[in-house]
PyMOL Python script that loads the backbone (N, CA, C, O; Angstrom):
from pymol import cmd

cmd.read_pdbstr("""\
ATOM      1  N   UNK A   1      -0.881 -13.160  -2.108  1.00  0.00           N
ATOM      2  CA  UNK A   1      -1.845 -12.906  -1.052  1.00  0.00           C
ATOM      3  C   UNK A   1      -2.976 -12.022  -1.582  1.00  0.00           C
ATOM      4  O   UNK A   1      -2.739 -11.022  -2.259  1.00  0.00           O
ATOM      5  N   UNK A   2      -4.192 -12.411  -1.262  1.00  0.00           N
ATOM      6  CA  UNK A   2      -5.320 -11.618  -1.659  1.00  0.00           C
ATOM      7  C   UNK A   2      -5.365 -10.299  -0.876  1.00  0.00           C
ATOM      8  O   UNK A   2      -5.070 -10.284   0.319  1.00  0.00           O
ATOM      9  N   UNK A   3      -5.726  -9.210  -1.528  1.00  0.00           N
ATOM     10  CA  UNK A   3      -5.811  -7.875  -0.886  1.00  0.00           C
ATOM     11  C   UNK A   3      -7.049  -7.855  -0.010  1.00  0.00           C
ATOM     12  O   UNK A   3      -8.147  -8.051  -0.530  1.00  0.00           O
ATOM     13  N   UNK A   4      -6.932  -7.628   1.297  1.00  0.00           N
ATOM     14  CA  UNK A   4      -8.125  -7.576   2.145  1.00  0.00           C
ATOM     15  C   UNK A   4      -9.061  -6.437   1.815  1.00  0.00           C
ATOM     16  O   UNK A   4      -8.649  -5.369   1.360  1.00  0.00           O
ATOM     17  N   UNK A   5     -10.332  -6.697   2.058  1.00  0.00           N
ATOM     18  CA  UNK A   5     -11.389  -5.696   1.767  1.00  0.00           C
ATOM     19  C   UNK A   5     -11.110  -4.377   2.497  1.00  0.00           C
ATOM     20  O   UNK A   5     -11.367  -3.313   1.936  1.00  0.00           O
ATOM     21  N   UNK A   6     -10.598  -4.415   3.715  1.00  0.00           N
ATOM     22  CA  UNK A   6     -10.321  -3.153   4.423  1.00  0.00           C
ATOM     23  C   UNK A   6      -9.275  -2.324   3.701  1.00  0.00           C
ATOM     24  O   UNK A   6      -9.347  -1.095   3.724  1.00  0.00           O
ATOM     25  N   UNK A   7      -8.295  -2.968   3.056  1.00  0.00           N
ATOM     26  CA  UNK A   7      -7.307  -2.218   2.289  1.00  0.00           C
ATOM     27  C   UNK A   7      -7.928  -1.610   1.047  1.00  0.00           C
ATOM     28  O   UNK A   7      -7.666  -0.457   0.704  1.00  0.00           O
ATOM     29  N   UNK A   8      -8.763  -2.408   0.371  1.00  0.00           N
ATOM     30  CA  UNK A   8      -9.469  -1.910  -0.797  1.00  0.00           C
ATOM     31  C   UNK A   8     -10.329  -0.713  -0.474  1.00  0.00           C
ATOM     32  O   UNK A   8     -10.365   0.250  -1.240  1.00  0.00           O
ATOM     33  N   UNK A   9     -11.020  -0.755   0.645  1.00  0.00           N
ATOM     34  CA  UNK A   9     -11.879   0.351   1.051  1.00  0.00           C
ATOM     35  C   UNK A   9     -11.008   1.586   1.369  1.00  0.00           C
ATOM     36  O   UNK A   9     -11.342   2.692   0.945  1.00  0.00           O
ATOM     37  N   UNK A  10      -9.912   1.412   2.100  1.00  0.00           N
ATOM     38  CA  UNK A  10      -9.043   2.517   2.443  1.00  0.00           C
ATOM     39  C   UNK A  10      -8.387   3.185   1.214  1.00  0.00           C
ATOM     40  O   UNK A  10      -8.103   4.382   1.216  1.00  0.00           O
ATOM     41  N   UNK A  11      -8.163   2.390   0.195  1.00  0.00           N
ATOM     42  CA  UNK A  11      -7.538   2.919  -1.051  1.00  0.00           C
ATOM     43  C   UNK A  11      -8.576   3.247  -2.142  1.00  0.00           C
ATOM     44  O   UNK A  11      -8.241   3.377  -3.320  1.00  0.00           O
ATOM     45  N   UNK A  12      -9.804   3.373  -1.726  1.00  0.00           N
ATOM     46  CA  UNK A  12     -10.903   3.588  -2.677  1.00  0.00           C
ATOM     47  C   UNK A  12     -10.695   4.677  -3.727  1.00  0.00           C
ATOM     48  O   UNK A  12     -10.933   4.449  -4.913  1.00  0.00           O
ATOM     49  N   UNK A  13     -10.257   5.844  -3.301  1.00  0.00           N
ATOM     50  CA  UNK A  13     -10.059   6.928  -4.267  1.00  0.00           C
ATOM     51  C   UNK A  13      -8.969   6.638  -5.266  1.00  0.00           C
ATOM     52  O   UNK A  13      -9.122   6.958  -6.445  1.00  0.00           O
ATOM     53  N   UNK A  14      -7.864   6.037  -4.835  1.00  0.00           N
ATOM     54  CA  UNK A  14      -6.801   5.680  -5.776  1.00  0.00           C
ATOM     55  C   UNK A  14      -7.280   4.595  -6.742  1.00  0.00           C
ATOM     56  O   UNK A  14      -6.956   4.636  -7.929  1.00  0.00           O
ATOM     57  N   UNK A  15      -8.033   3.645  -6.250  1.00  0.00           N
ATOM     58  CA  UNK A  15      -8.560   2.581  -7.085  1.00  0.00           C
ATOM     59  C   UNK A  15      -9.478   3.136  -8.177  1.00  0.00           C
ATOM     60  O   UNK A  15      -9.409   2.708  -9.329  1.00  0.00           O
ATOM     61  N   UNK A  16     -10.326   4.077  -7.813  1.00  0.00           N
ATOM     62  CA  UNK A  16     -11.233   4.709  -8.792  1.00  0.00           C
ATOM     63  C   UNK A  16     -10.427   5.365  -9.917  1.00  0.00           C
ATOM     64  O   UNK A  16     -10.833   5.306 -11.077  1.00  0.00           O
ATOM     65  N   UNK A  17      -9.305   5.982  -9.592  1.00  0.00           N
ATOM     66  CA  UNK A  17      -8.538   6.713 -10.580  1.00  0.00           C
ATOM     67  C   UNK A  17      -7.605   5.824 -11.376  1.00  0.00           C
ATOM     68  O   UNK A  17      -7.460   6.012 -12.584  1.00  0.00           O
ATOM     69  N   UNK A  18      -6.967   4.858 -10.725  1.00  0.00           N
ATOM     70  CA  UNK A  18      -5.891   4.100 -11.327  1.00  0.00           C
ATOM     71  C   UNK A  18      -6.086   2.621 -11.447  1.00  0.00           C
ATOM     72  O   UNK A  18      -5.261   1.947 -12.063  1.00  0.00           O
ATOM     73  N   UNK A  19      -7.155   2.076 -10.877  1.00  0.00           N
ATOM     74  CA  UNK A  19      -7.394   0.632 -10.882  1.00  0.00           C
ATOM     75  C   UNK A  19      -6.875   0.003  -9.605  1.00  0.00           C
ATOM     76  O   UNK A  19      -6.217   0.647  -8.787  1.00  0.00           O
ATOM     77  N   UNK A  20      -7.187  -1.257  -9.460  1.00  0.00           N
ATOM     78  CA  UNK A  20      -6.846  -2.030  -8.219  1.00  0.00           C
ATOM     79  C   UNK A  20      -5.588  -2.815  -8.444  1.00  0.00           C
ATOM     80  O   UNK A  20      -5.618  -3.960  -8.896  1.00  0.00           O
ATOM     81  N   UNK A  21      -4.445  -2.168  -8.114  1.00  0.00           N
ATOM     82  CA  UNK A  21      -3.131  -2.844  -8.339  1.00  0.00           C
ATOM     83  C   UNK A  21      -2.290  -2.679  -7.076  1.00  0.00           C
ATOM     84  O   UNK A  21      -1.912  -1.569  -6.702  1.00  0.00           O
ATOM     85  N   UNK A  22      -2.012  -3.784  -6.443  1.00  0.00           N
ATOM     86  CA  UNK A  22      -1.243  -3.803  -5.185  1.00  0.00           C
ATOM     87  C   UNK A  22      -0.119  -4.836  -5.246  1.00  0.00           C
ATOM     88  O   UNK A  22      -0.194  -5.805  -6.002  1.00  0.00           O
ATOM     89  N   UNK A  23       0.893  -4.625  -4.463  1.00  0.00           N
ATOM     90  CA  UNK A  23       1.916  -5.619  -4.213  1.00  0.00           C
ATOM     91  C   UNK A  23       1.960  -5.864  -2.673  1.00  0.00           C
ATOM     92  O   UNK A  23       2.006  -4.931  -1.872  1.00  0.00           O
ATOM     93  N   UNK A  24       1.944  -7.108  -2.330  1.00  0.00           N
ATOM     94  CA  UNK A  24       2.101  -7.463  -0.896  1.00  0.00           C
ATOM     95  C   UNK A  24       3.589  -7.436  -0.619  1.00  0.00           C
ATOM     96  O   UNK A  24       4.344  -8.224  -1.188  1.00  0.00           O
ATOM     97  N   UNK A  25       4.011  -6.548   0.238  1.00  0.00           N
ATOM     98  CA  UNK A  25       5.440  -6.394   0.541  1.00  0.00           C
ATOM     99  C   UNK A  25       5.913  -7.456   1.537  1.00  0.00           C
ATOM    100  O   UNK A  25       7.034  -7.957   1.447  1.00  0.00           O
ATOM    101  N   UNK A  26       5.049  -7.782   2.473  1.00  0.00           N
ATOM    102  CA  UNK A  26       5.413  -8.690   3.547  1.00  0.00           C
ATOM    103  C   UNK A  26       4.958  -8.181   4.885  1.00  0.00           C
ATOM    104  O   UNK A  26       4.071  -7.330   4.953  1.00  0.00           O
ATOM    105  N   UNK A  27       5.533  -8.671   5.934  1.00  0.00           N
ATOM    106  CA  UNK A  27       5.155  -8.246   7.297  1.00  0.00           C
ATOM    107  C   UNK A  27       6.012  -7.050   7.734  1.00  0.00           C
ATOM    108  O   UNK A  27       7.233  -7.044   7.576  1.00  0.00           O
ATOM    109  N   UNK A  28       5.329  -6.036   8.290  1.00  0.00           N
ATOM    110  CA  UNK A  28       5.990  -4.878   8.853  1.00  0.00           C
ATOM    111  C   UNK A  28       5.400  -4.621  10.250  1.00  0.00           C
ATOM    112  O   UNK A  28       4.231  -4.268  10.406  1.00  0.00           O
ATOM    113  N   UNK A  29       6.250  -4.813  11.236  1.00  0.00           N
ATOM    114  CA  UNK A  29       5.826  -4.603  12.637  1.00  0.00           C
ATOM    115  C   UNK A  29       4.542  -5.381  12.947  1.00  0.00           C
ATOM    116  O   UNK A  29       3.659  -4.865  13.632  1.00  0.00           O
ATOM    117  N   UNK A  30       4.436  -6.583  12.461  1.00  0.00           N
ATOM    118  CA  UNK A  30       3.315  -7.449  12.782  1.00  0.00           C
ATOM    119  C   UNK A  30       2.077  -7.196  11.923  1.00  0.00           C
ATOM    120  O   UNK A  30       1.015  -7.757  12.191  1.00  0.00           O
ATOM    121  N   UNK A  31       2.202  -6.371  10.912  1.00  0.00           N
ATOM    122  CA  UNK A  31       1.085  -6.013  10.039  1.00  0.00           C
ATOM    123  C   UNK A  31       1.467  -6.406   8.614  1.00  0.00           C
ATOM    124  O   UNK A  31       2.643  -6.392   8.251  1.00  0.00           O
ATOM    125  N   UNK A  32       0.456  -6.758   7.807  1.00  0.00           N
ATOM    126  CA  UNK A  32       0.709  -6.989   6.386  1.00  0.00           C
ATOM    127  C   UNK A  32       0.826  -5.657   5.693  1.00  0.00           C
ATOM    128  O   UNK A  32      -0.025  -4.786   5.876  1.00  0.00           O
ATOM    129  N   UNK A  33       1.866  -5.480   4.897  1.00  0.00           N
ATOM    130  CA  UNK A  33       2.139  -4.211   4.207  1.00  0.00           C
ATOM    131  C   UNK A  33       1.817  -4.436   2.703  1.00  0.00           C
ATOM    132  O   UNK A  33       2.313  -5.370   2.072  1.00  0.00           O
ATOM    133  N   UNK A  34       0.984  -3.556   2.177  1.00  0.00           N
ATOM    134  CA  UNK A  34       0.629  -3.557   0.782  1.00  0.00           C
ATOM    135  C   UNK A  34       1.005  -2.254   0.146  1.00  0.00           C
ATOM    136  O   UNK A  34       0.707  -1.196   0.701  1.00  0.00           O
ATOM    137  N   UNK A  35       1.643  -2.285  -0.991  1.00  0.00           N
ATOM    138  CA  UNK A  35       2.060  -1.120  -1.760  1.00  0.00           C
ATOM    139  C   UNK A  35       1.062  -0.937  -2.872  1.00  0.00           C
ATOM    140  O   UNK A  35       0.780  -1.897  -3.589  1.00  0.00           O
ATOM    141  N   UNK A  36       0.498   0.275  -3.058  1.00  0.00           N
ATOM    142  CA  UNK A  36      -0.356   0.595  -4.201  1.00  0.00           C
ATOM    143  C   UNK A  36       0.530   0.861  -5.381  1.00  0.00           C
ATOM    144  O   UNK A  36       1.446   1.680  -5.309  1.00  0.00           O
ATOM    145  N   UNK A  37       0.264   0.166  -6.479  1.00  0.00           N
ATOM    146  CA  UNK A  37       1.045   0.290  -7.705  1.00  0.00           C
ATOM    147  C   UNK A  37       0.384   1.178  -8.686  1.00  0.00           C
ATOM    148  O   UNK A  37      -0.682   0.856  -9.209  1.00  0.00           O
ATOM    149  N   UNK A  38       1.015   2.333  -8.956  1.00  0.00           N
ATOM    150  CA  UNK A  38       0.492   3.253  -9.954  1.00  0.00           C
ATOM    151  C   UNK A  38       0.893   2.792 -11.347  1.00  0.00           C
ATOM    152  O   UNK A  38       1.890   2.082 -11.482  1.00  0.00           O
ATOM    153  N   UNK A  39       0.146   3.172 -12.403  1.00  0.00           N
ATOM    154  CA  UNK A  39       0.532   2.794 -13.744  1.00  0.00           C
ATOM    155  C   UNK A  39       1.882   3.326 -14.118  1.00  0.00           C
ATOM    156  O   UNK A  39       2.280   4.392 -13.647  1.00  0.00           O
ATOM    157  N   UNK A  40       2.595   2.616 -14.950  1.00  0.00           N
ATOM    158  CA  UNK A  40       3.922   3.050 -15.431  1.00  0.00           C
ATOM    159  C   UNK A  40       3.803   4.471 -16.022  1.00  0.00           C
ATOM    160  O   UNK A  40       2.832   4.809 -16.699  1.00  0.00           O
ATOM    161  N   UNK A  41       4.819   5.271 -15.740  1.00  0.00           N
ATOM    162  CA  UNK A  41       4.843   6.608 -16.249  1.00  0.00           C
ATOM    163  C   UNK A  41       4.100   7.630 -15.418  1.00  0.00           C
ATOM    164  O   UNK A  41       4.093   8.812 -15.762  1.00  0.00           O
ATOM    165  N   UNK A  42       3.481   7.211 -14.345  1.00  0.00           N
ATOM    166  CA  UNK A  42       2.729   8.133 -13.477  1.00  0.00           C
ATOM    167  C   UNK A  42       3.713   8.922 -12.597  1.00  0.00           C
ATOM    168  O   UNK A  42       4.630   8.347 -12.010  1.00  0.00           O
ATOM    169  N   UNK A  43       3.512  10.220 -12.516  1.00  0.00           N
ATOM    170  CA  UNK A  43       4.316  11.061 -11.639  1.00  0.00           C
ATOM    171  C   UNK A  43       3.511  11.254 -10.366  1.00  0.00           C
ATOM    172  O   UNK A  43       2.601  12.083 -10.351  1.00  0.00           O
ATOM    173  N   UNK A  44       3.798  10.547  -9.331  1.00  0.00           N
ATOM    174  CA  UNK A  44       2.927  10.500  -8.145  1.00  0.00           C
ATOM    175  C   UNK A  44       3.545  10.994  -6.859  1.00  0.00           C
ATOM    176  O   UNK A  44       2.820  11.261  -5.901  1.00  0.00           O
ATOM    177  N   UNK A  45       4.828  11.122  -6.801  1.00  0.00           N
ATOM    178  CA  UNK A  45       5.433  11.515  -5.525  1.00  0.00           C
ATOM    179  C   UNK A  45       5.638  10.335  -4.603  1.00  0.00           C
ATOM    180  O   UNK A  45       6.108   9.278  -5.025  1.00  0.00           O
ATOM    181  N   UNK A  46       5.285  10.517  -3.342  1.00  0.00           N
ATOM    182  CA  UNK A  46       5.469   9.426  -2.371  1.00  0.00           C
ATOM    183  C   UNK A  46       4.610   8.236  -2.637  1.00  0.00           C
ATOM    184  O   UNK A  46       3.520   8.364  -3.194  1.00  0.00           O
ATOM    185  N   UNK A  47       5.088   7.048  -2.240  1.00  0.00           N
ATOM    186  CA  UNK A  47       4.257   5.815  -2.419  1.00  0.00           C
ATOM    187  C   UNK A  47       3.143   5.846  -1.340  1.00  0.00           C
ATOM    188  O   UNK A  47       3.193   6.578  -0.352  1.00  0.00           O
ATOM    189  N   UNK A  48       2.159   5.008  -1.610  1.00  0.00           N
ATOM    190  CA  UNK A  48       1.077   4.760  -0.640  1.00  0.00           C
ATOM    191  C   UNK A  48       1.219   3.312  -0.199  1.00  0.00           C
ATOM    192  O   UNK A  48       1.185   2.385  -1.009  1.00  0.00           O
ATOM    193  N   UNK A  49       1.379   3.147   1.107  1.00  0.00           N
ATOM    194  CA  UNK A  49       1.470   1.843   1.740  1.00  0.00           C
ATOM    195  C   UNK A  49       0.256   1.682   2.636  1.00  0.00           C
ATOM    196  O   UNK A  49      -0.161   2.626   3.307  1.00  0.00           O
ATOM    197  N   UNK A  50      -0.304   0.488   2.645  1.00  0.00           N
ATOM    198  CA  UNK A  50      -1.455   0.174   3.485  1.00  0.00           C
ATOM    199  C   UNK A  50      -1.048  -0.916   4.440  1.00  0.00           C
ATOM    200  O   UNK A  50      -0.588  -1.981   4.030  1.00  0.00           O
ATOM    201  N   UNK A  51      -1.217  -0.648   5.693  1.00  0.00           N
ATOM    202  CA  UNK A  51      -0.889  -1.637   6.715  1.00  0.00           C
ATOM    203  C   UNK A  51      -2.215  -2.236   7.253  1.00  0.00           C
ATOM    204  O   UNK A  51      -3.151  -1.534   7.635  1.00  0.00           O
ATOM    205  N   UNK A  52      -2.217  -3.611   7.253  1.00  0.00           N
ATOM    206  CA  UNK A  52      -3.427  -4.344   7.584  1.00  0.00           C
ATOM    207  C   UNK A  52      -3.190  -5.284   8.719  1.00  0.00           C
ATOM    208  O   UNK A  52      -2.191  -6.003   8.739  1.00  0.00           O
ATOM    209  N   UNK A  53      -4.113  -5.293   9.690  1.00  0.00           N
ATOM    210  CA  UNK A  53      -4.054  -6.239  10.789  1.00  0.00           C
ATOM    211  C   UNK A  53      -5.438  -6.335  11.444  1.00  0.00           C
ATOM    212  O   UNK A  53      -6.109  -5.327  11.666  1.00  0.00           O
ATOM    213  N   UNK A  54      -5.837  -7.545  11.740  1.00  0.00           N
ATOM    214  CA  UNK A  54      -7.089  -7.789  12.480  1.00  0.00           C
ATOM    215  C   UNK A  54      -8.308  -7.080  11.867  1.00  0.00           C
ATOM    216  O   UNK A  54      -9.134  -6.526  12.592  1.00  0.00           O
ATOM    217  N   UNK A  55      -8.414  -7.101  10.557  1.00  0.00           N
ATOM    218  CA  UNK A  55      -9.583  -6.551   9.852  1.00  0.00           C
ATOM    219  C   UNK A  55      -9.575  -5.079   9.660  1.00  0.00           C
ATOM    220  O   UNK A  55     -10.553  -4.524   9.158  1.00  0.00           O
ATOM    221  N   UNK A  56      -8.481  -4.391  10.048  1.00  0.00           N
ATOM    222  CA  UNK A  56      -8.408  -2.921   9.874  1.00  0.00           C
ATOM    223  C   UNK A  56      -7.203  -2.573   8.992  1.00  0.00           C
ATOM    224  O   UNK A  56      -6.195  -3.280   8.967  1.00  0.00           O
ATOM    225  N   UNK A  57      -7.349  -1.457   8.270  1.00  0.00           N
ATOM    226  CA  UNK A  57      -6.250  -1.003   7.423  1.00  0.00           C
ATOM    227  C   UNK A  57      -6.020   0.525   7.610  1.00  0.00           C
ATOM    228  O   UNK A  57      -6.964   1.298   7.778  1.00  0.00           O
ATOM    229  N   UNK A  58      -4.762   0.909   7.573  1.00  0.00           N
ATOM    230  CA  UNK A  58      -4.438   2.334   7.582  1.00  0.00           C
ATOM    231  C   UNK A  58      -3.514   2.647   6.401  1.00  0.00           C
ATOM    232  O   UNK A  58      -2.740   1.807   5.941  1.00  0.00           O
ATOM    233  N   UNK A  59      -3.631   3.879   5.938  1.00  0.00           N
ATOM    234  CA  UNK A  59      -2.829   4.371   4.828  1.00  0.00           C
ATOM    235  C   UNK A  59      -1.641   5.093   5.371  1.00  0.00           C
ATOM    236  O   UNK A  59      -1.757   5.858   6.329  1.00  0.00           O
ATOM    237  N   UNK A  60      -0.490   4.864   4.773  1.00  0.00           N
ATOM    238  CA  UNK A  60       0.764   5.532   5.163  1.00  0.00           C
ATOM    239  C   UNK A  60       1.351   6.114   3.910  1.00  0.00           C
ATOM    240  O   UNK A  60       1.425   5.421   2.896  1.00  0.00           O
ATOM    241  N   UNK A  61       1.776   7.369   3.935  1.00  0.00           N
ATOM    242  CA  UNK A  61       2.465   7.973   2.786  1.00  0.00           C
ATOM    243  C   UNK A  61       3.542   8.891   3.332  1.00  0.00           C
ATOM    244  O   UNK A  61       3.775   8.924   4.540  1.00  0.00           O
ATOM    245  N   UNK A  62       4.193   9.627   2.470  1.00  0.00           N
ATOM    246  CA  UNK A  62       5.255  10.495   2.947  1.00  0.00           C
ATOM    247  C   UNK A  62       6.538   9.739   3.223  1.00  0.00           C
ATOM    248  O   UNK A  62       6.751   8.638   2.715  1.00  0.00           O
ATOM    249  N   UNK A  63       7.386  10.342   4.032  1.00  0.00           N
ATOM    250  CA  UNK A  63       8.656   9.725   4.356  1.00  0.00           C
ATOM    251  C   UNK A  63       8.521   8.387   5.101  1.00  0.00           C
ATOM    252  O   UNK A  63       9.368   7.504   4.970  1.00  0.00           O
ATOM    253  N   UNK A  64       7.439   8.254   5.885  1.00  0.00           N
ATOM    254  CA  UNK A  64       7.223   7.016   6.586  1.00  0.00           C
ATOM    255  C   UNK A  64       7.005   5.841   5.601  1.00  0.00           C
ATOM    256  O   UNK A  64       7.459   4.720   5.832  1.00  0.00           O
ATOM    257  N   UNK A  65       6.282   6.147   4.482  1.00  0.00           N
ATOM    258  CA  UNK A  65       6.066   5.112   3.490  1.00  0.00           C
ATOM    259  C   UNK A  65       7.361   4.762   2.796  1.00  0.00           C
ATOM    260  O   UNK A  65       7.566   3.598   2.449  1.00  0.00           O
ATOM    261  N   UNK A  66       8.224   5.699   2.584  1.00  0.00           N
ATOM    262  CA  UNK A  66       9.550   5.450   1.990  1.00  0.00           C
ATOM    263  C   UNK A  66      10.380   4.545   2.938  1.00  0.00           C
ATOM    264  O   UNK A  66      11.070   3.636   2.479  1.00  0.00           O
ATOM    265  N   UNK A  67      10.307   4.797   4.228  1.00  0.00           N
ATOM    266  CA  UNK A  67      11.022   3.997   5.192  1.00  0.00           C
ATOM    267  C   UNK A  67      10.482   2.544   5.144  1.00  0.00           C
ATOM    268  O   UNK A  67      11.267   1.595   5.175  1.00  0.00           O
ATOM    269  N   UNK A  68       9.217   2.382   5.072  1.00  0.00           N
ATOM    270  CA  UNK A  68       8.599   1.058   5.036  1.00  0.00           C
ATOM    271  C   UNK A  68       9.044   0.321   3.784  1.00  0.00           C
ATOM    272  O   UNK A  68       9.521  -0.810   3.877  1.00  0.00           O
ATOM    273  N   UNK A  69       8.902   0.927   2.628  1.00  0.00           N
ATOM    274  CA  UNK A  69       9.215   0.227   1.361  1.00  0.00           C
ATOM    275  C   UNK A  69      10.746  -0.081   1.299  1.00  0.00           C
ATOM    276  O   UNK A  69      11.146  -1.084   0.707  1.00  0.00           O
ATOM    277  N   UNK A  70      11.564   0.753   1.889  1.00  0.00           N
ATOM    278  CA  UNK A  70      13.023   0.533   1.858  1.00  0.00           C
ATOM    279  C   UNK A  70      13.382  -0.766   2.578  1.00  0.00           C
ATOM    280  O   UNK A  70      14.375  -1.419   2.256  1.00  0.00           O
ATOM    281  N   UNK A  71      12.566  -1.117   3.542  1.00  0.00           N
ATOM    282  CA  UNK A  71      12.892  -2.365   4.299  1.00  0.00           C
ATOM    283  C   UNK A  71      12.673  -3.609   3.494  1.00  0.00           C
ATOM    284  O   UNK A  71      13.162  -4.680   3.854  1.00  0.00           O
ATOM    285  N   UNK A  72      11.913  -3.484   2.358  1.00  0.00           N
ATOM    286  CA  UNK A  72      11.658  -4.663   1.545  1.00  0.00           C
ATOM    287  C   UNK A  72      12.470  -4.660   0.254  1.00  0.00           C
ATOM    288  O   UNK A  72      12.332  -5.585  -0.547  1.00  0.00           O
ATOM    289  N   UNK A  73      13.298  -3.669   0.028  1.00  0.00           N
ATOM    290  CA  UNK A  73      14.136  -3.621  -1.163  1.00  0.00           C
ATOM    291  C   UNK A  73      15.250  -4.682  -0.987  1.00  0.00           C
ATOM    292  O   UNK A  73      15.811  -4.859   0.094  1.00  0.00           O
ATOM    293  N   UNK A  74      15.530  -5.352  -2.072  1.00  0.00           N
ATOM    294  CA  UNK A  74      16.612  -6.366  -2.043  1.00  0.00           C
ATOM    295  C   UNK A  74      17.958  -5.766  -2.416  1.00  0.00           C
ATOM    296  O   UNK A  74      18.965  -6.475  -2.441  1.00  0.00           O
TER     297      UNK A  74
END
""", "prot")
cmd.dss("prot")
cmd.show_as("cartoon", "prot")
cmd.util.cbc("prot")
cmd.orient("prot")
């Protein structure tokens, strides 16, 4: 899935520093969930998840982002 422009805009500062690398996780509570992928070996702490719906995106980090990504682990 192509990363929506609203997600790219919301992740602008991370993209400037690390490049534009995302993984589409799937649907989360009716929204498309995208995980920002940091370069290998980066020590970053919590993941950054972007939730997208109807042309808008929000950034989620901290324990809530861990909860979201855990739902997509196999």
